[in-house]
FIZATI-734269 format. One line per 10 residues: number of its first residue (from 1); their letters; for each residue y negated, z negated, x of C-alpha. Coordinates in steps of 0.2 Angstrom, whole numbers, plus 2048, in hexadecimal, padded with zeros to 3 digits. Each point is the difference from the previous one (the first is absolute). Layout:
N
NUM = A = Y Z X ~ ...
END
This chain:
451
1 = MSDGTGGPAS = 45D AB3 672 ~ 7EF 801 7F9 ~ 7FD 7FD 7EE ~ 7F0 80A 7FE ~ 7F4 7F2 7FD ~ 7F6 801 80F ~ 80D 802 80E ~ 802 80F 80A ~ 809 80B 7F4 ~ 7F2 7FF 7F3
11 = AGGSGIGGGP = 7F1 7FF 80A ~ 7F6 80C 7F6 ~ 7FC 80C 7F3 ~ 809 80A 80D ~ 7F7 80F 806 ~ 80F 80B 7FC ~ 7F9 807 7F0 ~ 7FC 7EF 7FA ~ 7ED 7FF 804 ~ 7F7 7F6 80E
21 = VRPLLPDPPG = 80A 7F5 80B ~ 7FC 7ED 7FE ~ 800 7F4 80E ~ 80F 7F5 803 ~ 7FF 7EF 7F7 ~ 806 7F0 809 ~ 810 7F9 7FA ~ 7FF 7F0 7F7 ~ 807 7F1 809 ~ 80E 7FA 7F5
31 = GRKAMAVWGI = 805 7EE 803 ~ 802 7F0 7F5 ~ 7F0 802 7F6 ~ 805 812 7FC ~ 811 7FA 7FA ~ 7F8 7F3 7F5 ~ 7F4 80C 7F8 ~ 80C 80E 7FE ~ 80D 7F3 7F9 ~ 7F4 7FD 7F1
41 = GVAVYFVAIT = 800 812 7FC ~ 813 801 801 ~ 801 7F0 7F5 ~ 7F6 80A 7F3 ~ 80C 80E 801 ~ 80F 7F4 7FF ~ 7FA 7FA 7EF ~ 7FC 812 7FA ~ 812 805 804 ~ 807 7F0 7F7
51 = YRTSLGVAGL = 7F6 805 7F1 ~ 805 813 801 ~ 812 7FC 801 ~ 801 7F2 7F4 ~ 805 80C 7F2 ~ 80F 805 80A ~ 809 7F0 7FC ~ 7F8 7FF 7EE ~ 805 812 7FA ~ 80D 7FA 7F4
61 = DAAERFHINA = 7F6 7F2 7FA ~ 7F1 80C 7FD ~ 80B 80C 7F6 ~ 805 7F1 7F5 ~ 7EF 7F8 7FF ~ 7F7 810 7FB ~ 80E 809 7F7 ~ 800 810 80A ~ 80C 80D 807 ~ 803 806 812
71 = SALSTFSILQ = 7F2 80D 7FF ~ 7F3 7F3 7FA ~ 806 7F3 80D ~ 7FD 80D 80E ~ 7EF 803 7F9 ~ 7FB 7EF 807 ~ 804 804 812 ~ 7FA 812 7FE ~ 7EF 7FB 7F9 ~ 7FE 7F3 80E
81 = LLVYAGMQIP = 805 80D 80D ~ 7F5 80E 7F8 ~ 7F1 7F4 802 ~ 805 7FC 811 ~ 802 812 806 ~ 7F1 806 7F8 ~ 7F5 7F2 808 ~ 806 804 812 ~ 7F3 80C 805 ~ 7F1 7F7 7F7
91 = VGLMVDRLGA = 806 7F0 808 ~ 801 808 811 ~ 7EE 806 7FE ~ 7FB 7EE 7FB ~ 808 7F9 80F ~ 7F8 80C 80C ~ 7EF 7FC 7F8 ~ 801 7EE 7FB ~ 80C 7F8 80B ~ 811 7F7 7FD
101 = KKVLTLGVVL = 7F9 7F0 7FA ~ 7F6 806 7F1 ~ 80E 80B 7FB ~ 80E 7F3 802 ~ 7F5 7F4 7F6 ~ 7FF 80C 7F1 ~ 812 803 801 ~ 805 7EE 7FF ~ 7F5 7FD 7F1 ~ 808 80F 7F7
111 = YTLGQFGFAL = 812 7FD 804 ~ 7FF 7EE 7FC ~ 7F8 804 7EF ~ 80E 80D 7FD ~ 80E 7F3 804 ~ 7F8 7F3 7F5 ~ 7FE 80C 7F2 ~ 812 806 801 ~ 805 7EE 7FE ~ 7F6 7FE 7F0
121 = SASYPMALLS = 805 811 7F9 ~ 808 800 7EF ~ 800 812 7FD ~ 805 810 809 ~ 7EE 807 801 ~ 7F9 7F0 807 ~ 80E 7FF 80D ~ 7FD 812 805 ~ 7ED 7FD 802 ~ 804 7F1 80B
131 = RGLLGCGDAM = 80C 80A 80B ~ 7F3 80D 802 ~ 7F3 7F3 806 ~ 80D 7F9 80C ~ 803 811 807 ~ 7ED 803 803 ~ 7FF 7F0 80A ~ 810 803 809 ~ 7F9 811 805 ~ 7F2 7F8 80A
141 = TFISVLRLGA = 80B 7F5 80C ~ 80A 80A 80C ~ 7F3 80C 806 ~ 7F5 7F1 803 ~ 80D 7F7 80A ~ 802 810 80A ~ 7EE 800 804 ~ 7FF 7EE 805 ~ 80E 803 80C ~ 7F7 80F 808
151 = RWFPSRRGPM = 7F0 7F6 801 ~ 808 7F0 808 ~ 80E 806 80B ~ 801 80C 80F ~ 806 812 7FA ~ 810 7FF 80A ~ 805 7F2 7F4 ~ 7FD 80B 7F0 ~ 812 805 7FC ~ 807 7EE 802
161 = IAQIAALVGM = 7F2 7F8 7F7 ~ 802 80C 7F1 ~ 813 7FD 7FF ~ 7FD 7ED 801 ~ 7F4 801 7F2 ~ 80C 80A 7F5 ~ 80E 7F4 805 ~ 7F6 7F1 7FB ~ 7FB 808 7F0 ~ 812 805 7FC
171 = AGNLVSTLVL = 804 7ED 801 ~ 7F6 800 7F0 ~ 810 808 7F9 ~ 80A 7F0 804 ~ 7F4 7F6 7F6 ~ 803 80B 7F1 ~ 813 801 802 ~ 803 7EE 806 ~ 7F2 7F6 7F7 ~ 7F9 809 7F2
181 = ARFLHTFGWT = 811 805 7F9 ~ 806 7EE 800 ~ 7F0 7FA 7F8 ~ 801 80D 7F3 ~ 811 7FB 7FB ~ 7FB 7ED 800 ~ 7EE 800 7F9 ~ 7FE 810 7F7 ~ 7F4 80F 801 ~ 7EF 7F8 7FE
191 = PTFAASAAGG = 801 7F1 80B ~ 808 80A 80E ~ 7F3 80E 801 ~ 7F2 7F4 7FC ~ 805 7F5 80F ~ 802 80E 80C ~ 7EE 806 7FC ~ 7FB 7F0 80A ~ 804 808 810 ~ 7F2 80D 7FD
201 = VLVLIVLLLF = 7F4 7F2 7FE ~ 805 7F8 810 ~ 7FF 80F 80B ~ 7EF 805 7F8 ~ 7F9 7EF 806 ~ 807 802 812 ~ 7FA 812 800 ~ 7EE 7FC 7FB ~ 7FF 7F1 80D ~ 808 807 80F
211 = LKDHPEGFEP = 803 813 801 ~ 7F4 80B 80B ~ 801 813 801 ~ 7FF 801 813 ~ 7FE 7F5 810 ~ 7EF 7FC 806 ~ 7FA 80D 80C ~ 80B 80D 7F8 ~ 7F6 806 7F2 ~ 803 812 7FB
221 = PPAPAGHSGA = 7F1 80B 803 ~ 7F4 803 7F1 ~ 805 80F 7F5 ~ 7F6 810 805 ~ 7F3 807 7F5 ~ 807 809 7F1 ~ 810 7F5 800 ~ 7FE 7FC 7ED ~ 800 809 7EF ~ 80C 80C 7F8
231 = GFVRRQIADA = 7FE 80C 80E ~ 806 7F4 80D ~ 80F 7FB 7F5 ~ 805 812 7FE ~ 7FF 803 813 ~ 809 7F0 804 ~ 80F 804 7F5 ~ 800 812 806 ~ 7FF 7FC 812 ~ 80E 7F4 7FF
241 = WREPGTRLGM = 80B 80C 7F5 ~ 7FC 80E 80C ~ 80A 7F7 80E ~ 812 805 800 ~ 804 7EE 806 ~ 7F9 7F9 7F0 ~ 80A 80B 7F5 ~ 810 7FD 80A ~ 7FD 7EE 7FF ~ 7FF 801 7ED
251 = WVHFTTQFPA = 810 80A 7FE ~ 809 7F4 80C ~ 7FA 7F2 7F5 ~ 805 809 7F0 ~ 811 804 806 ~ 805 7EF 808 ~ 7F9 7F3 7F5 ~ 804 804 7EE ~ 813 7FD 7FF ~ 7FE 7ED 805
261 = MVFLLLWGLP = 7F0 7FE 7F6 ~ 809 807 7F0 ~ 80F 7F4 803 ~ 7F6 7F1 803 ~ 7F2 803 7F4 ~ 80A 803 7F0 ~ 811 809 800 ~ 80A 7F6 80D ~ 804 7F1 7F5 ~ 805 80A 7F1
271 = FLVEAQGLSR = 80A 80C 80A ~ 80A 7F2 808 ~ 802 7F6 7F0 ~ 803 80E 7F3 ~ 808 80E 80A ~ 809 7F6 80E ~ 805 7F1 7F5 ~ 7F9 7F3 80C ~ 7F9 7EF 7FA ~ 7ED 7FE 801
281 = GTAGELLTLV = 802 7F3 80E ~ 80A 80C 80A ~ 7F4 80F 7FD ~ 7F1 7F4 805 ~ 809 7FD 810 ~ 802 813 804 ~ 7EE 802 7FC ~ 7FC 7F2 80D ~ 80B 80A 80C ~ 7F5 80F 7FF
291 = VLSNMAVGLV = 7F1 7F5 804 ~ 808 7F7 80F ~ 806 811 806 ~ 7EE 807 7FF ~ 7FA 7F1 80A ~ 80D 802 80E ~ 7FE 813 801 ~ 7ED 7FF 800 ~ 800 7F6 810 ~ 80C 80C 808
301 = YGQVIARHHA = 7F6 810 7FB ~ 7F0 7F9 805 ~ 806 7FC 812 ~ 809 811 801 ~ 7F0 80A 7FB ~ 7F5 7F5 80B ~ 80A 805 80F ~ 806 811 7FC ~ 7F3 80B 7F7 ~ 80C 80E 7FD
311 = ARMPLALGTV = 80C 7F5 7F6 ~ 7F5 801 7F0 ~ 808 810 7F9 ~ 812 7FC 804 ~ 7FE 7EF 7F8 ~ 7F8 807 7F0 ~ 80C 80E 7FE ~ 80F 7F5 804 ~ 7FB 7F3 7F3 ~ 7FF 80E 7F3
321 = GATALMWAIV = 811 807 805 ~ 808 7EF 7FF ~ 7F8 7FB 7F0 ~ 806 810 7F8 ~ 811 7FE 807 ~ 802 7EF 7F9 ~ 7FA 804 7EF ~ 80B 80F 7FF ~ 810 7F6 804 ~ 7FB 7F2 7F4
331 = LSWPADHAPM = 7FC 80C 7F1 ~ 80F 80B 803 ~ 80D 7F1 802 ~ 80F 805 7F5 ~ 802 7EF 7F8 ~ 7F4 7F9 7F3 ~ 7FA 7F3 80D ~ 7FC 802 812 ~ 808 7F3 80B ~ 7F6 7F2 806
341 = WLLIALCAVL = 800 805 812 ~ 7F9 811 7FB ~ 7F2 7F8 7F6 ~ 7FC 7F4 80F ~ 7FF 80F 80C ~ 7F4 809 7F3 ~ 7F4 7F2 7FF ~ 800 7FE 813 ~ 7FC 812 802 ~ 7F2 7FF 7F3
351 = GACGPASMIG = 7F8 7F2 80A ~ 7FC 80D 80D ~ 7F5 80A 7F4 ~ 7F1 7F5 801 ~ 7FF 800 813 ~ 803 813 800 ~ 7F1 802 7F4 ~ 7F5 7F7 80D ~ 803 80F 80C ~ 7F5 80A 7F5
361 = FDFARPANPP = 7F1 7F6 805 ~ 805 803 812 ~ 7FE 813 7FE ~ 7EF 7FE 7F7 ~ 7F8 7F3 80C ~ 7FF 80C 80F ~ 7FA 80E 7F5 ~ 7F0 7F7 7FA ~ 7F1 7F8 808 ~ 7FD 7ED 7FD
371 = ERQGTASGIV = 7F3 803 7F2 ~ 80D 80A 7F6 ~ 80F 7F5 802 ~ 7FE 7F8 7EE ~ 7FF 811 7F8 ~ 80F 807 80A ~ 80A 7F1 7FC ~ 7FC 801 7EE ~ 807 812 800 ~ 810 7FB 809
381 = NMGGFTASMT = 803 7F1 7F4 ~ 7FE 80B 7F1 ~ 810 809 806 ~ 80E 7F3 7FD ~ 7F8 7F9 7F0 ~ 7FE 811 7F8 ~ 813 803 804 ~ 804 7EE 7F9 ~ 7F6 803 7F0 ~ 809 811 7FD
391 = TLLAVGVLLD = 811 7F9 803 ~ 7FD 7F1 7F5 ~ 7FC 80B 7F2 ~ 80E 80C 803 ~ 80D 7F2 801 ~ 7FA 7F9 7F0 ~ 7FF 810 7F6 ~ 811 805 807 ~ 808 7F0 7FB ~ 7FA 802 7EE
401 = ATGDNYRIAL = 805 812 7FF ~ 812 7FD 807 ~ 804 7EF 7F8 ~ 7FD 7F6 80F ~ 809 80B 80D ~ 7FA 7F8 810 ~ 809 80D 80A ~ 7F6 80F 7F9 ~ 7F0 7F6 7FF ~ 800 7FA 812
411 = ASIFVLEAVG = 805 811 806 ~ 7ED 804 7FE ~ 7FE 7F8 811 ~ 807 80F 809 ~ 7F4 80C 7F8 ~ 7F0 7F7 807 ~ 809 7FD 811 ~ 803 813 801 ~ 7EE 804 7FC ~ 7FA 7F4 80D
421 = VCQILRLRGS = 80B 805 80E ~ 7FB 812 7FE ~ 7ED 7FB 801 ~ 804 7F5 810 ~ 809 80F 809 ~ 7F2 80C 7FB ~ 7F2 7F4 807 ~ 808 7F8 80F ~ 7FC 80E 80C ~ 7EE 802 7FD
431 = AARRERERLV = 7FD 7ED 800 ~ 809 7FE 811 ~ 7F5 80E 807 ~ 7F0 7F9 7F9 ~ 805 7EE 807 ~ 803 808 811 ~ 7EF 808 800 ~ 7F7 7F0 7FC ~ 80A 7F6 80D ~ 7F9 80D 80D
441 = VSRVEAVHVP = 7EE 7FE 7FA ~ 801 7ED 800 ~ 807 800 812 ~ 7F1 80B 806 ~ 7F4 7F5 7F7 ~ 808 7F0 808 ~ 7FD 808 811 ~ 7EE 803 7FD ~ 7FC 7EF 7F7 ~ 7F7 7F5 80D
451 = A = 808 7EF 804
END
């Protein structure tokens, strides 16, 4: 399977209505050095996920500290995701122009300042500002890590590399649920969040000393004349959006990611404690189960997609169907509290949402040439975070409007899943035809490229 970053399926600006065909680029070698350099980028993403999800175990503490209701509490995560989603296309353009190292460096500085500011926040407005700053830095990490993987590894490794990056990043959730939660209970708000900010300082030092954008001898070609300025930015975005694969990838990401994101980022712990009557310790264990399931399913999905290209759509739609089914059973359970086995099953299924969302990038990569990968990835990445932001707000508003009725509030998940599935079904045919056309062109090019 090609990942669209210089391998056969993405060899050019295509020649099929996409402008002049570019020569095939050599595949990077991979190897131990690639793993080491890429691992630094993944470590940056790991810390970002830890900071992003830290509010998920501190939601009840934040409500008490800042004296806020459910709607105001959800605003923390909504603002963070609003900034994150709004930054995706600018970040994609920055990665395409500046390279991964510079963008990652700026991201680490911003999210570390945001986490430290959150530790010192004594008022709701200051805490909001800190979470917004954190979201801005967080937004610069994942697309940069995807670019590092494309520059350092052969294209056939693309799906597995992306899934492993997401898997290691998701392990940041374990730090939140297992470590930060205990530290918060033992040491309190300010010491816990201030100490966690040290992780950002550490990865910044390693990043500046050792990370490189690409292997020696595999420098990308210089940007052609005219590849700058507002006109180029508009063309870059328009060309990426014009591809059905980019739009399909965005809607796959939109539909698959948000149920687990909403659960882990904010509403999972309150739902399990206040609506299901569990202790905070047991609820934390179920949140950990979501993360562990995510890591296990990510390895499986990456292997399956790398070997069977056609499995992308069945896996994505199957995950959406399973998620909707589990939420329907839990929310319609006739008793006040769902049984533990059902909550365990729900959390295990939610763990598949993250790996399924990565499939969106596997639709966008073959649709775009290497110099447009950051922009296309930014568009895709907007999908899930836009859905998460919308659902976080809807749940908070509905909880306040219904007197904390979680059944009604969490039913908003079904609305966004229905919208996403309709768009996926609408776009999948045109994206598949376009991908087949590109594959034919790339094979013709490969025949004519001299050895």
